[in-house]
Each structure stands twice: as structure tokens, then as C-alpha cells.
C-alpha positions in Angstrom: -4.2 -39.5 -59.1 -0.8 -40.5 -57.7 0.0 -43.1 -60.4 -0.7 -43.4 -64.1 -3.9 -45.6 -64.4 -3.6 -48.9 -66.1 -7.3 -49.7 -66.6 -8.4 -46.2 -67.6 -7.3 -43.7 -70.2 -7.5 -40.1 -69.2 -7.7 -37.2 -71.7 -7.7 -33.6 -70.7 -9.2 -30.9 -73.0 -8.2 -27.3 -73.2 -11.9 -26.6 -72.9 -11.8 -27.8 -69.3 -13.3 -31.3 -69.4 -11.8 -34.7 -68.6 -12.7 -37.8 -70.6 -12.3 -41.1 -68.7 -12.3 -44.2 -70.9 -12.7 -47.6 -69.2 -9.9 -49.3 -71.1 -10.3 -53.1 -70.7 -11.9 -53.8 -74.1 -10.8 -57.4 -73.9 -13.1 -58.0 -71.0 -15.8 -55.6 -72.3 -14.5 -53.0 -69.8 -15.4 -55.1 -66.8 -14.6 -53.5 -63.5 -11.8 -55.4 -61.7 -10.2 -54.4 -58.4 -7.6 -52.2 -60.1 -10.2 -50.3 -62.0 -12.2 -49.8 -58.8 -9.1 -48.4 -57.1 -8.4 -46.1 -60.0 -12.0 -44.8 -60.2 -11.9 -44.2 -56.5 -8.6 -42.3 -56.8 -10.1 -40.0 -59.4 -13.5 -39.3 -57.9 -12.9 -39.2 -54.1 -10.9 -35.9 -54.3 -13.5 -34.4 -56.7 -16.2 -34.7 -54.0 -14.7 -31.6 -52.4 -12.4 -29.8 -54.9 -13.1 -29.5 -58.6 -9.6 -28.2 -59.3 -9.6 -27.0 -63.0 -12.0 -29.7 -64.2 -15.3 -28.3 -65.3 -17.0 -31.4 -66.7 -16.2 -35.2 -66.9 -17.2 -37.7 -69.6 -17.2 -41.4 -68.8 -17.2 -43.9 -71.8 -15.9 -47.3 -72.7 -13.1 -48.5 -75.0 -14.0 -50.3 -78.2 -17.4 -50.6 -79.9 -19.0 -53.5 -78.0 -19.3 -52.4 -74.4 -19.5 -49.4 -72.2 -19.0 -51.7 -69.1 -20.0 -55.3 -68.6 -20.1 -54.8 -64.8 -17.9 -56.5 -62.2 -15.2 -58.8 -63.5 -16.7 -62.2 -62.7 -13.5 -64.1 -63.7 -11.6 -62.2 -61.0 -14.4 -62.7 -58.5 -14.7 -66.4 -59.2 -13.5 -68.2 -56.1 -13.3 -65.2 -53.8 -14.1 -65.8 -50.2 -17.0 -63.8 -48.6 -14.4 -61.5 -47.0 -12.5 -60.9 -50.2 -15.8 -60.2 -52.1 -16.8 -57.6 -49.4 -13.4 -56.0 -49.4 -13.4 -55.6 -53.1 -17.0 -54.3 -53.1 -16.0 -51.7 -50.4 -13.5 -50.3 -52.9 -16.3 -50.1 -55.6 -18.6 -48.4 -53.1 -16.1 -45.7 -52.3 -15.6 -45.0 -56.0 -19.2 -45.0 -57.0 -20.5 -43.0 -54.0 -17.7 -40.4 -54.7 -18.9 -40.3 -58.4 -22.4 -39.6 -57.2 -21.1 -36.8 -55.0 -18.7 -35.4 -57.6 -18.8 -31.6 -57.5 -18.7 -31.2 -61.3 -21.1 -32.6 -63.9 -20.4 -36.1 -65.2 -21.8 -37.4 -68.5 -22.0 -41.1 -69.3 -21.5 -41.7 -73.1 -22.7 -45.3 -73.3 -21.2 -46.7 -76.5 -22.2 -50.4 -76.1 -23.5 -52.9 -73.5 -23.9 -51.5 -70.0 -24.9 -54.5 -67.8 -25.0 -54.9 -64.0 -22.4 -52.6 -62.4 -21.9 -51.0 -65.8 -25.4 -49.7 -65.8 -25.0 -48.6 -62.2 -21.9 -46.7 -63.3 -23.9 -44.9 -66.0 -26.8 -44.2 -63.5 -24.3 -42.7 -61.1 -23.5 -40.0 -63.6 -25.6 -36.9 -63.9 -27.1 -37.8 -67.3 -26.6 -40.3 -70.0 -26.2 -40.2 -73.8 -26.4 -43.5 -75.6 -25.5 -44.9 -79.0 -28.2 -46.9 -80.8 -26.2 -50.1 -80.4 -26.2 -49.7 -76.6 -27.9 -52.3 -74.6 -28.7 -52.2 -70.9 -29.5 -54.7 -68.1 -29.5 -54.8 -64.4 -28.4 -58.4 -64.3 -27.5 -59.0 -60.7 -30.5 -61.1 -59.7 -29.5 -63.6 -62.4 -26.3 -64.1 -60.5 -27.9 -64.5 -57.1 -27.2 -61.0 -55.8 -28.8 -57.5 -56.1 -27.5 -54.2 -57.4 -25.2 -52.8 -54.7 -23.7 -49.7 -56.2 -26.7 -47.5 -56.2 -28.8 -49.4 -58.7 -31.8 -49.9 -56.5 -31.9 -46.2 -55.7 -30.8 -44.5 -58.9 -32.8 -46.6 -61.3 -36.3 -46.0 -59.7 -35.5 -42.3 -59.5 -34.9 -42.4 -63.2 -37.7 -44.7 -64.5 -40.1 -45.0 -61.6 -40.6 -47.7 -59.0 -42.7 -50.2 -61.1 -40.4 -50.1 -64.1 -37.3 -50.4 -61.9 -38.8 -53.5 -60.2 -39.4 -55.1 -63.5 -35.9 -54.3 -64.8 -34.1 -55.6 -61.6 -36.3 -58.6 -60.9 -36.4 -60.0 -64.4 -32.8 -59.0 -65.3 -34.0 -58.7 -68.9 -31.9 -56.6 -71.3 -33.4 -53.6 -73.0 -32.5 -51.3 -75.8 -31.3 -47.7 -76.0 -34.6 -46.6 -77.4 -36.5 -48.3 -74.5 -34.2 -46.5 -72.1 -35.0 -43.2 -73.8 -38.7 -43.9 -73.7 -38.5 -44.7 -70.0 -36.6 -41.6 -69.1 -33.3 -43.3 -68.2 -31.2 -41.8 -70.9 -31.3 -38.2 -72.2 -30.6 -38.8 -75.9 -30.0 -41.7 -78.3 -28.0 -41.1 -81.5 -26.3 -42.9 -84.3 -23.3 -44.8 -83.1 -20.7 -42.6 -84.7 -22.4 -39.4 -83.4 -22.2 -40.4 -79.7 -18.9 -38.8 -78.8 -19.4 -35.6 -81.0 -22.8 -35.1 -79.2 -21.3 -35.7 -75.8 -18.3 -33.5 -76.5 -20.6 -30.7 -77.6 -22.5 -30.9 -74.4 -19.3 -30.9 -72.3 -18.0 -27.9 -74.1 -21.3 -26.0 -73.5 -21.1 -26.9 -69.8 -17.5 -25.8 -69.6 -18.3 -22.4 -71.2 -20.7 -21.6 -68.4 -19.7 -20.3 -65.0 -18.1 -23.2 -63.2 -19.2 -22.1 -59.8 -22.7 -21.6 -61.0 -22.8 -25.1 -62.7 -21.5 -26.7 -59.5 -24.0 -24.9 -57.3 -26.9 -25.8 -59.7 -25.9 -29.4 -59.6 -25.7 -29.3 -55.8 -29.1 -27.6 -55.5 -30.8 -30.1 -57.8 -29.3 -33.2 -56.2 -29.9 -32.1 -52.6 -33.3 -30.7 -53.3 -34.6 -34.0 -54.7 -33.8 -35.8 -51.4 -36.0 -33.5 -49.2 -39.4 -31.7 -49.1 -40.0 -28.7 -51.3 -39.6 -26.1 -48.5 -36.2 -27.6 -47.6 -35.3 -27.8 -51.3 -36.0 -24.2 -51.8 -33.7 -23.4 -48.9 -30.9 -25.5 -50.5 -31.5 -23.5 -53.8 -31.2 -20.1 -52.2 -28.1 -21.1 -50.3 -26.5 -22.3 -53.5 -27.7 -19.2 -55.4 -26.2 -16.8 -52.8 -22.8 -18.5 -53.2 -22.8 -17.4 -56.8 -23.6 -13.7 -56.1 -20.3 -13.0 -54.5 -18.2 -14.4 -57.3 -16.1 -12.6 -59.9 -17.8 -14.8 -62.5 -21.2 -13.2 -61.7 -19.7 -9.8 -62.4 -18.1 -11.0 -65.6 -21.3 -12.7 -66.8 -23.3 -9.5 -66.5 -20.5 -7.4 -68.0 -20.1 -9.7 -71.0 -23.9 -9.7 -71.6 -24.0 -5.9 -71.6 -20.9 -5.7 -73.9 -22.4 -8.4 -76.2 -19.4 -10.7 -76.0 -18.7 -14.2 -74.7 -18.0 -14.3 -71.0 -14.6 -15.4 -69.8 -15.3 -17.3 -66.6 -12.4 -18.2 -64.3 -14.2 -20.0 -61.5 -13.6 -17.3 -59.0 
């Protein structure tokens, strides 16, 4: 990013991961135009170049909300043109997040409603605190999910459950989200960040090129038929064969030591 963000807190770890905290606790971390711009500035470059970031965690400030969705107070009174212009910023940021070259984990620490749930679904997988609550609430506002919700949610929970969630706009619990396959793990509230950090550290300890290629193969393969998916897989596999990390991984295994991967 060119400027220090004002709606996000960024924390870099020596282990190689970046924690992004949505930092508007007074609005339940609602996404305003500025936050949309800052998310876009972070994720657009990461579509193509991982730099030295090996994993990203997205969470919310405070203990009440991960993200309440779009900032409706800011949106109140917007013209159609202003609304579309703002939404285009959100689209760029969310689509870039979905195409991010490195793994992104959502640590949902509280309510994730509307665009907040769409933000979590745009990540690669989700850990949730027991206090987390979810809702795809857009239809209750006279609109529909427009940041990937109608596509990512049914891919996570199935078509029929997604229709129910979106059409009723009814909130649901973290345990229900786990049962339906939307989140990977539910834990006690205070255990959320330790569990997420442990997963991030494990990812960062693995070969960064291999991790990125595995993510690419899975994501692209799910959009196509099996034969084409297998072609994506072998292309991604072959990109790891020529790396220094592949040589280091095998050498470390035979020497019974931890591999020192450099991303080369």
C-alpha cells in the first residue's frame, strides 16, 4: 500500500504472515468507502505477486463483530450512480481477495452479516469463535448479495441451503455454519486467534511456491470438468519441480531436519 491505512490495522509476523484487522469497532467494522479502497490496495497486487507474504489472516477489531457489512449510514442518501461507484470499489477488492495468490484465513470473532459474511466467504477457509453469528441479510434491505455471496455460499453449503440463507436473511450460529460446511472449525472465543495463528504458521512453514500452486490448482480445478482440472493440477505440479524449494524439501527430509524454504 502507498499510504498507511486508517480503517485497517496491519501486523506482519517474522513467520511470514500478515494479519489484517478491520478496525472500525465503533461501527461493528462496517465497510465504508475508505475501507473498500484500502482492501483493494492490499489485495489487487497480491493477485499476481506474493512478495514475502506467505499467508494472510483477516479478522475484526473488538469482540462484537467481524464485519457488519456495508456501512449503511454512509450509504444513506447515495444516488444510484454514487452507490454503483462505491460498489465497484468493493468489487475490485473482493474479487482480488478471491484471486489472491497466497492463502487467506478468515478468523470470524463476532457477527458477520451481509458483506461481512461475503468477505469471510471470499477467504480460503474460515475459523469461527462460538460467539460468531452469520447472516446473508441483503434481501431484507431490498438488494441481493453482490460481492460473491450468491456464488461462494452455495459452493460452501449447497444450493438449497444457500437459497434458504439468502432468501430468508435469517441469522445462524457458528455451530450451524460448521454443521453446514461453511466454516472449518468453531472454538471457544479466546482460542480463535491462537488456533488461526497456528494454522498460519503451519502454512508459512511449508514451501511457499507449493502452497500457492496447490491453491491455484484447487481453485481453478473446481470451476471446470475433471479432465481439465487434472490438467490444471499437473501444470501447477510441474511449476514446483524446477524450484530450489523442491530440492531443499527432499534434502531436509533425508537429513531429518526442518526444511528452510525460500520461495525460490
